[in-house]
NURO-810848 format. One line per field, with one value per residue: residue number from 1; residue in one letter; x, y, z of N, C-alpha, C, CB in turn. Coordinates in Angstrom, 2 decimals. Glycine has a CB too. Layout:
<sites>
pos: [NUM	...];
code: [A	...];
n.X: [X	...];
n.Y: [Y	...];
n.Z: [Z	...];
ca.X: [X	...];
ca.Y: [Y	...];
ca.Z: [Z	...];
c.X: [X	...];
c.Y: [Y	...];
c.Z: [Z	...];
cb.X: [X	...];
cb.Y: [Y	...];
cb.Z: [Z	...];
</sites>
This chain:
<sites>
pos: [1	2	3	4	5	6	7	8	9	10	11	12	13	14	15	16	17	18	19	20	21	22	23	24	25	26	27	28	29	30	31	32	33	34	35	36	37	38	39	40	41	42	43	44	45	46	47	48	49	50	51	52	53	54	55	56	57	58	59	60	61	62	63	64	65	66	67	68	69	70	71	72	73	74	75	76	77	78	79	80	81	82	83	84	85	86	87	88	89	90	91	92	93	94	95	96	97	98	99	100	101	102	103	104	105	106	107	108	109	110	111	112	113	114	115	116	117	118	119];
code: [M	R	V	L	L	V	E	P	N	A	Y	W	R	D	G	Y	T	Y	Y	L	R	D	E	G	W	D	V	D	P	A	A	T	V	Q	L	S	E	V	A	V	R	P	Y	A	A	A	I	V	D	A	S	V	Q	S	D	N	G	Q	P	L	W	Q	A	L	A	H	S	A	G	Y	P	V	I	V	L	A	L	T	P	A	Q	E	E	A	L	R	Q	A	T	L	P	H	V	R	Y	L	V	K	P	F	S	L	S	C	L	S	L	F	L	R	H	L	H	V	Q	R	N	V	A];
n.X: [-26.02	-23.02	-20.25	-16.98	-15.51	-12.84	-11.36	-9.25	-9.95	-11.93	-14.28	-15.02	-15.05	-17.48	-19.40	-19.86	-20.43	-22.66	-24.73	-24.34	-25.58	-28.08	-28.75	-29.16	-27.22	-25.16	-22.57	-18.86	-17.07	-13.50	-10.19	-8.35	-7.19	-6.23	-4.98	-5.50	-7.51	-9.67	-9.76	-11.39	-13.78	-17.07	-17.49	-19.34	-18.32	-15.58	-14.47	-12.17	-9.89	-7.41	-4.90	-4.53	-2.37	-1.75	-0.74	1.58	2.92	2.26	-0.24	-3.37	-5.88	-4.52	-3.84	-6.40	-7.49	-5.92	-6.24	-8.88	-11.08	-13.51	-15.30	-13.48	-13.74	-11.92	-11.09	-9.68	-7.67	-5.73	-3.98	-1.90	-2.36	-4.79	-3.82	-2.48	-4.24	-5.80	-3.88	-4.04	-4.63	-6.42	-9.11	-11.16	-11.27	-12.43	-12.81	-13.34	-13.11	-12.28	-13.45	-16.87	-20.29	-22.25	-24.42	-23.50	-21.40	-23.19	-24.38	-22.31	-22.07	-24.45	-24.58	-22.10	-22.95	-25.10	-23.74	-22.10	-23.90	-25.02	-23.37];
n.Y: [-19.50	-18.77	-17.73	-17.24	-15.65	-15.40	-14.05	-12.53	-10.86	-8.65	-8.49	-11.30	-11.86	-10.04	-10.94	-13.83	-13.09	-11.52	-13.44	-15.41	-14.40	-13.85	-16.17	-16.78	-16.87	-15.86	-13.86	-13.10	-11.37	-10.86	-9.74	-10.67	-12.33	-11.95	-14.82	-14.68	-12.79	-14.68	-16.60	-15.80	-15.37	-16.86	-19.08	-21.27	-22.13	-21.81	-20.08	-20.28	-18.61	-20.25	-19.22	-17.18	-16.34	-17.38	-15.39	-16.44	-17.48	-19.95	-21.30	-19.97	-21.61	-24.11	-23.49	-22.93	-25.39	-26.70	-25.51	-24.12	-26.22	-26.09	-26.71	-26.15	-24.64	-24.53	-22.46	-23.11	-22.25	-22.59	-25.74	-26.65	-25.58	-27.14	-30.07	-29.91	-29.59	-31.89	-34.09	-33.24	-34.24	-33.64	-33.63	-31.90	-30.19	-29.36	-28.66	-26.59	-26.07	-23.22	-21.84	-22.32	-23.13	-20.85	-21.99	-24.25	-23.86	-23.01	-25.37	-26.81	-25.61	-26.15	-29.00	-29.31	-28.15	-29.86	-32.25	-31.46	-31.22	-33.40	-35.30];
n.Z: [5.70	6.20	4.01	3.03	0.30	-1.60	-3.90	-6.34	-8.56	-9.60	-11.12	-11.42	-8.91	-8.04	-9.46	-8.83	-6.25	-6.25	-7.43	-5.58	-3.46	-4.13	-4.52	-1.73	-0.09	2.52	1.85	2.29	0.52	-0.71	-1.84	-1.05	2.09	5.63	7.44	10.11	10.31	9.00	11.11	13.21	12.51	11.99	9.46	7.27	4.97	2.77	-0.37	-2.72	-4.75	-6.61	-6.91	-4.71	-2.20	0.98	4.31	5.41	3.07	1.84	-0.47	-0.02	0.05	0.97	3.54	4.90	4.61	6.20	8.55	9.32	9.67	8.21	4.94	1.69	-1.28	-4.09	-6.81	-9.64	-12.61	-14.03	-16.01	-14.20	-11.43	-11.33	-11.20	-9.27	-7.25	-7.81	-6.82	-4.26	-0.84	0.89	3.13	3.24	0.89	-2.30	-5.85	-8.71	-12.06	-13.80	-16.56	-15.02	-14.64	-12.73	-11.17	-10.76	-8.64	-6.44	-6.12	-5.22	-2.82	-1.55	-1.37	0.20	2.69	3.38	3.66	5.74	7.97	8.24	9.09];
ca.X: [-24.89	-21.99	-19.29	-15.82	-15.24	-11.21	-11.14	-8.42	-10.10	-13.04	-15.10	-15.36	-15.49	-18.52	-20.41	-19.67	-21.07	-24.09	-25.15	-24.66	-26.38	-29.51	-29.33	-29.53	-26.24	-24.11	-21.41	-18.32	-15.82	-12.39	-9.49	-7.34	-7.52	-5.14	-5.34	-6.04	-8.85	-10.50	-9.56	-12.41	-15.18	-17.88	-17.75	-19.50	-17.32	-14.54	-14.61	-10.80	-9.12	-6.14	-3.71	-4.26	-1.44	-1.84	0.21	2.86	3.42	1.53	-1.84	-4.50	-6.67	-3.89	-3.90	-7.49	-7.84	-5.43	-6.60	-10.25	-12.21	-14.87	-14.79	-12.77	-13.74	-10.98	-11.45	-8.70	-7.65	-4.50	-3.67	-0.98	-3.37	-5.83	-3.46	-2.00	-5.39	-6.03	-3.09	-4.12	-5.21	-7.24	-10.77	-12.60	-11.09	-13.10	-12.23	-14.04	-12.10	-12.85	-15.02	-17.78	-21.52	-22.48	-25.26	-22.56	-20.93	-24.03	-24.77	-21.19	-22.12	-25.52	-23.70	-20.93	-23.89	-25.94	-22.68	-21.67	-25.32	-25.64	-22.14];
ca.Y: [-20.17	-17.52	-18.21	-16.59	-15.71	-14.75	-13.85	-11.53	-10.40	-7.83	-8.75	-12.65	-11.61	-9.35	-11.86	-14.65	-12.64	-11.11	-14.59	-16.36	-13.65	-13.74	-17.49	-16.85	-17.41	-14.67	-13.96	-11.84	-11.08	-10.22	-9.89	-11.23	-12.38	-12.77	-16.03	-14.26	-12.50	-15.59	-17.39	-15.11	-15.44	-18.47	-19.78	-22.74	-22.75	-20.90	-20.36	-19.62	-18.87	-21.07	-18.07	-16.45	-16.73	-16.78	-14.19	-17.16	-17.53	-20.96	-21.20	-19.74	-22.73	-24.82	-22.80	-22.82	-26.80	-27.60	-24.72	-23.82	-26.73	-25.92	-27.20	-25.09	-24.89	-23.81	-22.37	-23.29	-21.99	-23.11	-26.98	-26.90	-25.83	-28.47	-31.01	-29.71	-29.71	-33.36	-34.63	-32.79	-35.37	-33.06	-34.27	-30.87	-29.65	-29.89	-27.68	-26.27	-25.46	-21.96	-21.30	-23.22	-22.45	-20.44	-22.59	-25.56	-23.29	-22.95	-26.57	-27.22	-25.31	-26.80	-30.31	-29.41	-27.70	-30.84	-33.22	-31.27	-31.49	-34.94	-35.96];
ca.Z: [5.61	5.75	3.14	2.58	-1.06	-1.96	-5.72	-6.78	-9.97	-9.12	-12.03	-11.25	-7.53	-7.81	-10.09	-7.73	-4.84	-6.54	-7.66	-4.55	-2.58	-4.83	-4.08	-0.30	0.92	3.48	1.56	2.59	-0.46	-0.48	-3.03	-0.29	3.43	6.47	8.19	11.41	10.08	8.98	12.05	14.07	11.87	11.64	8.30	7.07	3.92	1.91	-1.64	-2.89	-5.95	-6.26	-7.09	-3.72	-1.15	2.42	4.79	5.32	1.89	0.90	-1.00	1.11	0.36	1.90	4.84	5.41	4.49	7.37	10.23	9.32	9.93	7.27	3.49	0.92	-2.43	-4.86	-8.34	-10.29	-13.74	-15.08	-15.92	-13.18	-10.40	-11.24	-11.02	-7.74	-6.49	-7.82	-6.03	-2.95	-0.10	1.92	3.04	3.17	-0.30	-3.71	-6.48	-9.47	-12.99	-14.34	-16.61	-14.70	-14.36	-11.29	-10.51	-9.69	-7.40	-5.75	-5.91	-4.47	-1.63	-0.77	-1.19	1.55	3.95	3.62	4.31	7.09	8.79	8.42	9.69];
c.X: [-23.66	-21.05	-18.30	-15.62	-13.64	-11.09	-10.37	-9.25	-11.68	-14.25	-15.47	-15.76	-17.10	-19.56	-20.77	-20.66	-22.43	-25.16	-25.34	-25.72	-27.65	-30.02	-29.45	-28.18	-25.32	-22.87	-20.37	-17.13	-14.94	-11.49	-8.36	-7.52	-6.18	-5.53	-5.95	-7.23	-9.85	-10.61	-10.88	-13.68	-15.80	-18.32	-18.04	-18.78	-16.53	-14.70	-13.30	-10.19	-7.75	-4.87	-3.46	-3.34	-1.76	-0.58	1.23	3.32	3.08	0.30	-2.66	-5.36	-5.84	-3.88	-5.13	-7.82	-7.19	-6.10	-8.23	-11.45	-13.56	-14.29	-14.23	-13.20	-12.90	-11.30	-10.03	-8.87	-6.92	-4.51	-2.96	-1.67	-4.45	-4.92	-2.58	-3.26	-6.02	-5.19	-3.01	-5.14	-5.90	-8.52	-11.56	-12.37	-11.86	-12.60	-13.33	-12.95	-12.80	-12.72	-16.01	-18.80	-21.80	-23.31	-24.62	-22.12	-21.92	-24.68	-23.70	-21.53	-23.44	-25.06	-23.05	-22.04	-24.51	-24.84	-22.57	-22.68	-25.64	-24.76	-22.18];
c.Y: [-18.95	-18.40	-17.00	-16.87	-14.92	-15.28	-12.19	-10.46	-10.13	-8.09	-10.39	-12.48	-10.86	-10.40	-12.99	-14.12	-12.33	-12.40	-15.37	-15.61	-13.69	-15.44	-17.79	-17.01	-15.76	-14.89	-12.58	-12.02	-10.49	-10.49	-10.16	-11.20	-12.51	-13.85	-15.49	-13.65	-13.75	-16.41	-16.94	-15.22	-16.88	-18.80	-20.82	-23.03	-21.43	-21.18	-19.45	-19.54	-19.37	-20.10	-17.25	-17.15	-16.30	-15.76	-15.10	-17.64	-19.00	-20.74	-21.04	-21.07	-23.93	-24.87	-23.13	-24.58	-27.32	-26.50	-24.36	-24.76	-27.02	-26.41	-25.90	-25.54	-23.90	-23.98	-22.12	-22.61	-22.34	-24.88	-27.36	-26.78	-26.93	-29.65	-31.09	-30.04	-31.47	-34.30	-34.21	-34.17	-34.74	-33.63	-33.13	-30.03	-30.12	-28.56	-27.61	-25.46	-24.27	-22.41	-22.61	-22.22	-22.03	-21.37	-24.08	-25.11	-23.32	-24.32	-27.37	-27.00	-25.77	-28.21	-30.38	-28.89	-29.11	-31.87	-32.88	-31.33	-32.60	-35.61	-35.34];
c.Z: [5.35	5.03	2.74	1.45	-1.48	-3.24	-5.93	-7.65	-9.66	-10.00	-11.84	-9.60	-7.30	-8.55	-9.11	-6.77	-5.10	-6.87	-6.39	-3.40	-2.86	-4.70	-2.73	0.64	1.27	2.89	1.86	1.51	-0.15	-1.63	-2.22	1.11	4.41	7.18	9.59	11.52	10.01	9.89	12.91	13.59	11.78	10.51	8.15	5.78	3.27	0.30	-2.03	-4.23	-5.75	-6.26	-5.73	-2.28	0.27	2.96	5.23	4.26	1.09	0.50	0.06	1.18	0.96	3.25	5.60	5.62	6.19	8.64	10.12	9.75	9.06	5.96	2.85	-0.34	-3.44	-6.29	-8.86	-11.80	-14.63	-15.01	-14.45	-11.74	-10.41	-10.93	-9.68	-6.78	-6.39	-7.17	-4.42	-2.34	0.90	2.12	2.99	2.05	-1.45	-4.58	-7.70	-10.74	-13.48	-15.94	-15.91	-14.53	-12.73	-10.75	-9.91	-8.94	-6.40	-5.11	-4.89	-2.98	-0.82	-0.43	-0.13	2.79	4.27	4.29	5.73	8.24	8.96	9.20	11.12];
cb.X: [-25.07	-21.17	-20.00	-14.77	-16.58	-9.76	-13.16	-7.26	-9.64	-12.67	-14.47	-14.02	-14.30	-18.39	-19.86	-18.23	-20.39	-24.03	-24.33	-23.18	-26.03	-29.37	-28.64	-30.56	-25.08	-23.90	-21.53	-17.90	-15.97	-11.85	-9.44	-6.21	-8.51	-4.51	-3.98	-5.27	-8.89	-10.42	-8.09	-12.15	-15.09	-19.07	-17.09	-21.04	-18.24	-12.88	-16.13	-9.85	-9.04	-5.91	-4.17	-5.62	-0.16	-1.90	-0.36	2.93	4.87	1.41	-2.42	-5.56	-7.38	-3.00	-3.83	-8.47	-6.96	-3.37	-5.53	-10.45	-12.42	-15.56	-16.09	-11.16	-15.00	-9.60	-12.61	-8.46	-7.67	-2.68	-2.83	0.18	-4.02	-6.73	-3.01	-1.45	-6.49	-6.05	-1.99	-4.81	-4.24	-7.43	-11.37	-12.91	-9.87	-15.12	-10.63	-15.15	-11.60	-11.93	-15.57	-17.46	-22.65	-23.06	-26.45	-21.42	-20.49	-24.73	-24.95	-19.92	-21.91	-26.90	-22.75	-19.19	-25.21	-26.77	-21.21	-21.05	-26.46	-25.84	-20.65];
cb.Y: [-21.33	-16.51	-18.85	-16.79	-14.98	-15.28	-13.85	-12.18	-11.61	-6.32	-8.29	-13.79	-10.64	-7.81	-12.48	-14.67	-11.34	-10.09	-15.16	-16.87	-12.42	-13.07	-18.49	-18.15	-18.96	-14.93	-14.38	-11.58	-10.51	-10.57	-8.72	-10.65	-13.56	-12.00	-17.03	-13.48	-11.73	-16.10	-17.27	-13.74	-14.87	-18.76	-19.80	-23.22	-23.71	-21.28	-20.02	-20.30	-17.70	-22.33	-16.89	-15.97	-16.23	-18.08	-13.06	-18.08	-17.23	-22.15	-22.47	-18.36	-23.14	-24.70	-21.33	-21.84	-27.62	-27.91	-22.84	-23.48	-26.09	-24.19	-27.89	-24.95	-25.01	-24.23	-21.09	-24.69	-21.19	-22.40	-27.24	-25.93	-24.73	-28.83	-31.32	-28.03	-28.61	-33.76	-34.46	-31.04	-36.39	-31.74	-35.24	-29.80	-29.74	-30.15	-27.98	-25.52	-26.44	-20.43	-20.95	-24.17	-23.42	-19.08	-22.66	-26.41	-21.97	-22.25	-27.18	-26.44	-23.99	-26.82	-30.54	-28.04	-26.39	-31.33	-33.13	-30.05	-31.03	-35.83	-35.64];
cb.Z: [4.42	7.09	1.90	3.19	-1.79	-0.91	-6.77	-7.55	-11.35	-9.13	-13.38	-11.71	-6.92	-8.34	-11.45	-7.21	-4.14	-7.87	-8.54	-3.86	-2.51	-6.74	-4.56	-0.07	0.07	5.33	0.23	4.29	-1.45	0.78	-4.15	-0.57	3.59	7.44	8.40	11.98	8.83	8.14	12.67	14.24	10.41	12.31	7.67	7.01	2.63	2.39	-2.28	-2.09	-6.71	-7.39	-8.34	-3.45	-1.48	3.44	6.03	6.01	2.09	1.40	-1.77	0.71	-0.88	1.72	4.65	4.46	2.87	7.39	10.56	8.12	10.75	7.11	2.46	1.07	-2.67	-4.55	-8.81	-10.21	-13.78	-14.43	-17.10	-13.33	-10.31	-12.78	-12.11	-7.45	-7.25	-9.01	-6.67	-2.87	0.45	1.69	4.43	4.57	-0.55	-3.67	-6.82	-8.67	-14.21	-13.83	-18.52	-13.53	-14.89	-11.08	-11.42	-10.08	-7.57	-6.41	-7.27	-4.92	-1.64	-1.56	-2.13	1.36	3.55	2.25	3.64	7.14	8.29	7.06	8.84];
</sites>
């Protein structure tokens, strides 16, 4: 399963990437992305830091949730980010609050993958 990972912090991005690849995921890591680049790639899911903005100025996770058609896992760090995510009523958006166990991230991906294949 191919996963887009957008995390501006290189330390965290590398850690997530190495772990997920070791777990068998095909990961495309990036510090930021253009929506036009994402639209042409066949991702099964996206993992996006809540602070990353899209090229149209809105949070990247919101833009992907409206246009991508695949699940988006948002990584939140602040209480304000968590509250915004809790209030979002977008069906394909899930979130984790940093810090979290990397095994939880992998479990989230597996769960989303199974949900998509069953539906």
